[in-house]
N, C-alpha and C positions, 0 to 999 in steps of 0.2 A: 205205379204205385209198389212200394216195399212194403212186405208184412213181416212181423216178428212173431214167434209163438214162444213163449218162456213156462215151460211147468216143472220144474225143480221138485223132487221129490225126495223124501226121507232125510239122509244126512249130506244130501247134498243142495240144501235150502239155501244156506247162506253161499255157497258157490255159483247156484244157478241166480241166483240175482244180481251178483257182481258180474255174470255171465251177458244177463238182459243189459245192464246197465253199460256195458261195454259195446252190446251191439247197439243200442239205441244212441248212443255216442255217436258209432262207427256210420248210422245211418243219417245222424245229424250232421256230420263232418262232411259226406258227400254232399247231402244236399245245401250245406253253406259252400261246398266248394264252388258248385254251380252258381250260388246264388254272388261268390266272390268274383268269379269270373263278367257275371254281368253287372255287378255292383261295381265293379271295377273302371266300365266303362261308362257309367254314369254317376262314377265320384260317391257314391254311397259309402260313407265314413261305418255308420251303425253296423253294416254287414260284415265289415271287413273286420271289427273289435268282434262280434257274434262268433266269428270263425276261429279267431285265435282263442277265445276262451273255452270255445268246446275242444280245441285240440288241446287246450292245457287240462282240461278236465280227461280227458282219455289217458293223458299221460298219468295222472294220480289215481285214476281206476286202475291201471295196469299196475302200479306200484303198491296199491291195497293187496290186489289180487295174488302178487307173489310174496307178501307178507302171510296173507292168510294160509299160502299153500306152506310156508313153512311151519308156522304154529298149528297146523291140522297135522302135518309129519309126525312134530316130535309129541303131540298129544294123542296118536292115534292108539299107541300100546294101551295107556291107561284108559281110554275110552271103551275099547274093544273089551278089556276084563270088565270094566263096570257094566258094561252094556250084557255081556253073555251072564254074568250072576244075577240081572236084574231079570232075566228072561223068563216071561210066566210067573211072574209078581204081579201082584195087585199095587197099583199106581198110588203113592203115598205121595203127603204133601214135603216139602224140602222147605229147611230153613236155612237161607244163606247167611254163610258169614264169610269174613274175609280175614286171612290172617296174614300181616305185612310183619316181614324180619327182616328190619334194616343191618347193615354191618353193626354188629353187637359189639360194644365196649369191651364188655366180659360179662357174659350171662353167668350167674350163679348156679343155675340147672340149666340144661340145655332143653330150648323149647320143643314142643314136640314137633315131628317134622311130618307133612305134611305127603301122605304115600297113597298108591292104589290100593284100597283094601275093603272087602267087603266080610260083616261078620254079623251072621244072622239070628234073630231073635223069633221066640217061641210068635210072636205076633207079625212081626215086620222087619224088615232088613234094616241095618244100619251100616252108612253108605259115607266114607270119607273118600272123596274123589278130589285131586288135585290137578288143576289146569294151568300152566304157565302163561301170563298173559305177555303183552307188549313190556318189553324193557324200555325204560327212558333212557335217553341219551347221555351217557357220562353218570349212570348209575348201576352201584356193584352190588344193589340190593337182588334180594329174591322175590317176587310177589308172586302168591299164591290166590286163586279164589278156591273156597272150600264150600262143599255143599255137604251138610249134615240132615240125617233122617231120625227125629227123635224117636224113644230115647238116647241121648248121647252116651259115649263109654265112659264110664269114670277113668281119669289119669291117675297115675304112681302119687303120692303124696309126696309133698315138697318141688313137683314140678309146676311150670305157669300154666298149664293145661287143667290143675286142679282149683285154679282160681279165675276171677274174671274179669279183675279189676286190681289196680293199685292200691294199698292200703291210702285212707282219705284223708291222712296227715303228710301224704308224701306226694313231690310233685311229678310228672312225667318224665322221668329221666329217660334220654335219648339211648337206646339199646336195651333196656328194661322194661318200660312200657311196653313199647312195641313189640316184644319179646310173648307176651300175653295175648293168648288166640283170643280173636272179638268174636260174640257170637250177635252179629248184627249184620243188619241191609246195610248196602253203600250207595251212594248215588254219587255220580260224577257230575259236575255243574261248573263250566267255566275253566277247566283243568281242575279244580280241586275235587278232593273227595270228601263226601258226608258222611260220617258213620254213623249209623243211629242204634246204638247199644245201649243207651241208657235215657232217652225218649228225648231228649235235645242233642243234634246233632254236633259231631266232633268236625271240624275243618282241618282237612289233611293234605298236604301236597302228595302228589303220586309216588314222592322219594321217602316221604315220610319222613323227612328230615325238619320238616316245619308244621306245627299242629298248633289249634287253638279251639277253645269250647269254655261253654257258661257251665258252671258247676254249683252243686248245692248238695242241702239234706232239707229233708221236712220229716222229725220225729213228734209224734202227736201221742201224749201219753194220758192214762187215766190210771188212777191208784184208789183204793178203798183199804184204810188201816182199821183192825177194832182188835181188842182185846186188852189192850194196857189200862191198868187200875188208873190211868190220867186221862181224863176226857179229851184233853188239848192236843192228844196224839193220835186220837181215833178222828181223822178226818177222811174226807171223800172229794176228790179233786181232779180236774181236769188240766192239764199243761204240756206247754211248748218245750220239750227237752232240747231240740233245735231246730232253730228257723234260719238255713243259712243261705247265701247267695253268693257266687264269688266267679271269677275266672281265674285258667292257668292256660299257660304255653309251651311251646316249646319251640327253639331256633336250634338245631343241632344240638351241641354240647350245654348250651342255656336253657334252664327250664323254669317256672315263677309261677307262683299261686298268689292271690291275692281274695279274700275271703270276710265277710262280716256277716255276723250273727245278730238275729233282731228278738230272740226267745227273752224273758226274765221284764219286759216292757221296756227294752233298753237297747240301743245299737251298740255293738262292740267289732271292734276289729280282731279278728282271732290269728289267721293266716296271712302272712303279709314277706313274701321272703322268696330269694331268687338262689338257685342252685347251678353250679359250675361242675360238669361232670370231667372226668379226663382218666390218665393210664399211670398208675407209677409203679415201676417194677414188677409192670404185667399183671397188676391190680388194680381193678374200678377204685377209683377214688372219686368222692364229693365235697365240694365246699358250699357251706349255705351260709347268708347273712340275711337277717330279719327277722322278724317275729315268728317263733316257731315252737309246735308242739313239742314237748320235751318227751326224750325215751328215757322209761324209768320202770323196769319190770316188763313181764309179757303184757298180761294185761292192761297197764299202766301206759304202754305204749301204743294201745290201741285205740281207734278213733271211735266215738261214741257211737256210730252208727254200724259198727262191726264189731261192737262185743256180745258175748253169747247173751248175757242176760241184760238187763232193763239198766244197771249200772255195774261199775268196776269192781272187782273186787276190794278188801278191806286192807291189802297190802297196798294196792294203788291209793286209795282213798286217804289211807291215815299215817303213811312213810310219804308225806309230801312237803317240800321244801315251801318257806312261807310263801314265796314269789306266786305259787301256784302252776299250773298244767302249763303256761306259756312262757315266753321267756324270749326279749330283745338282744340278740347277738350274733355270735357266730358258730359255726359246727364243723366238724370235719368227720369222716366217715370212709374206711377201706374195708374192702370186701375180696374174700375168699372164694373157694369151689363151695367151702361148706361151712363160712362162719364171716362174722365182720365184727368192726369194732369202730363205735361213736364216740366222739368226744365231744362236749359244749361248754362253751362260757358265756353266760346271761345274764343280763340284770331284770329288772320287772318288766311285765309285758308292757306292750304300747299302749294300754288302757291305766295304766298307773298313774295317782296324783301328785309323782315326786317333784313335778315342775312345778306346780301350783303352788305345792306346799314348801317347796325350794329345801327338799331332802335328797340325797342319793339313794341309790339303788340298791335294793338286797342283790348280792353278788353270789351266784351259783355255779359250781365247777361239778359237770354230771359225767359220767362214763360208763357204755353198758356193751358188752359183747355176747354174743353168741355162736355155740359149736354144734356141728351135727356130727358125732363122731361114730355114728353107722345109721344105714338106712341099705333098705330093699325095694322090690317093687310094692310089695305090700305095708312096708312099715316104715318108720324113723325113730330117732331119738333127738331130742332138743336138750343141750345144756346152756344155760345163762347166768351170767354175773352182771350187778350193777351198783352202783355208790352216787353218793354226790357229798358235797361239802359246800356248806351256806355260811355266807358272812352277813349278818342280818341286821340292816341300820338301826338306830335307837329309836323307840318306842317307848310307849308309856305302859303297855302291857303285852303279854303273849295269851291269845285263846285260841282253840282250833275246836269246830264241831266235824265230828265224823259222822256221816250218814250211816244208818244201818238200812232203811228202805229205800225205794224206789223216790227219787228226786219228787215226787208230789208230796212228799211228808216229810219235810227237814226236822220235824218237831221230836222225829223220834231219830236222836243221835245220841252219840257218846260225846260228853263234852268235857273239854280238857280246860282247864282256864276259867276267868282271866288270872293270871299270875304276874311276876314280875319278868320284864322285858328279855326277850330271848337274844344270846349275844350270837351264837352260831350254834350248828350242829352237823354231827357228820353220820350217815346212813349207808346201809348195803342191804344187800338180798340175793338170793338164790333160785333159780329157775329150774324146774325140770318138765318134759313137756313130751309128748309122745303118741303117734300114731299107729293102728293095726287095722288096716282097711277101712272102714269107714267109720270105726270107732275112735277117740282121742281121750285124754287124760294129761290133766296139769297138775302140778302142785309147785308154788312158790312160797317164799316167806322173808318178811324181812325186819331190820335192825333201825331205829334212831337214836342216837346218842345226843343230848342237847345240853348246851351249858348256859346259864343265865345270867343275865347282869345282877348283880348284887353289891352294894358297898361295903357290905360284910365279908366280901370274897370270893361270892358267888356261889350260886348251887346248880345241880344236874339233875337231869330225869332221862328215863327210857323208854320209847314206844317199841313195843313188838306186836308184827302181826302174823297172820300165815292163813293161805288158802289152799283148799283141794276141791278141785272141780273134774267132772267129766261129762262125756255126752258120746251120742251116736247120731248119725243120718239113716232113719229108717228108710230111706229111699235109695240108699246106697251111693249118694254123693261124697266123695271125697272130703275130708275135711280141711278147711277152707285157710290151712296155712301158708303163710309168705315166708319160704324159706330164705328170700333174699336179705330179711332182716329179723327174722325171727318172731314174727306175729300174727295176729290174726288180719285177714284179708275179705275181700267178699266171693262168696262160694261162686261155684260154677254149676249151675241149676241143671240136672240132666233131662228132666222132662217136664219144660214151664207150664204154666197152666194155660197162656192163650193160645199152646200149639196145643192142645188137646189133654196134655199130663195132669198128675197131680201135684206138680210143684216137687218142691225138696221140703222132707218132715224132719226135725230135729228135736231131739230131748236130751234135756242136760239135769243136773243137780250137782249144788256146791255149798260148803259148811267154809266158813270163817270163823277167825278167832281174832282178837285184839286184846292186849294187857298193857294200859297204860297208867297202869297205879302208884308207879314209880313217879311218875311228874306231881307236883303239885296240885291239888284239886284233879286228879287224875280220873280215869274211868277202867270199866272193864266190860265187854261185850263178847257175843258169839251171833251165829245167823245161820240157817239155813235155808237153799232158796231152792226151787223146783221150776224149770222152765221148758215151754214149750216153744218153739219156731217153725213159722211155714213161710218159706221164700215160694211168692208165687212165680218170679221172675228174677233175674239174680239181683236186679237192684230195688227189689220191694218185698218187704216181709212184715207179717203179723206175729206179734210176741205176746206170751201169756207167762207171767210169775207169779209163783207164791212163795212169800218169805216168811219165815217165823224168827223173830229175834227178842234177845233178852241182854239187858244192858243194868249196869250198876253204876251211878252217876253220884259223886260228889259237890257238884255245882251245878248252876242252871235252875231252871224253873221246873224241873222234874226230877227231885234228889231221891236216892233209892233206888231201889229194883224194881224192874218191872218187865214185863214180857209183854210182845204184840204180835200180830198179823198184819199181813199187807197183801192183797190181791191186785196186781198191775197187769195193765195190758198198752201196747204201744204199736200205732199203725206208722210204717218209716218208709220212706223212700230217697234212694241217692241217686243223682243226677248227674 
């Protein structure tokens, strides 16, 4: 009888298990060798097959042992350094994250490199420990498994480490989306990597070239308005700002998004587009076809789930083409190290009734660019410019309602029109944005010149709007600025609530101004908004806003001057 004792300890546990496996296989092989001789004389085919299987398994175990030796040899210095730094420290809970950095076509800001480092805080250590895993055949990418102890360390502004996800109106572009460090647990099933960063898993191949996931957002609002001299504007109600579900995917350079929205008691297609990314003269470029959210200003280019306040500023809400926020057409983007240019030509969005009514689309030509002229490890400055020209289809009249409160009170608005039909309009605006450590400030303005259809020669009108806003993360997070396209994204919470932290707390203030008195039956308005945001995790937050607004209308149901107030709240989840 042969006996085997396997009792590996400490760092040799995994090596010991393999050694035990090899020894067991060897004993089984010797036994089957004897059985093979006995079975051969009796013609026992099962014994012969078992012997062949055991020998094959022994060879595989030896191969795995050799690969394990190579991995341990490469990671020995990092492991030794981390172990010595943590000696004598209390055990802490680790949050497993995975950063996959495939061959980036052209990163705007180089992603933070995983390195072996230890940064001590007053209460507990913060560890970033990188360990290479097995390399996939024919794969030139670097794969790291990074483990963090919360709280995390804030990343420099404008880097991929300062955000946790792509802007919600973008597709998962290859080389850009994968450069954002993922604070998520991963599971490998059947050769696929499941990333659990946003509640629902993202299915990714080990090389990161192919990915697929279900996406969506739920934004539940409550608003209570008071103080207006018109009773119809003092309303208290709940509403779903967004209730979206969709899918997105990536196949190397091709990425795509399809998403529908169920808010407002109707179903609408919002995003339905495909993007092809490539290189041109050393720069990353994107070609997009489909129904897509338009770039227009800083706040106007940001998705509803990533704005700082319950609604976008008056520059975004007032200086708006007739077709609205989405359009069906084509877009082109080119990116540099600290800049990007986006051009788009679209008709009305896919939900329009033009086909039913047998009329043509409103054609809109849009252009936006941003540039970061200066940056440091603690700060940056962003400059932006944008504009659009629209050729409007003939209509009976033109009217526009500019919402001044949150979307739970559409009655408190600045009313423009109805007036004679609009023939075309030309608009433009400027952006100035800056970050210093965990504080930020934004100022932007826009002007829209409108030409109306009139048999007597036509008339003109002008809309002007401006906004100034600022905020600070009280818990030390870097402002969630996405430098790739110059807009808001999702912040990276340093100490999430599920991991025993306080989450991320942000306070902000904004002042808006609108003058459309030059438009026939136009209006004037201004608002002041204060806000508090509490991010429990990267993808879930609670919001509280207080807004005071003043408006002077020449038309509509509430003619004259009035002021009003609103307290608004939101619970939002983006997955």
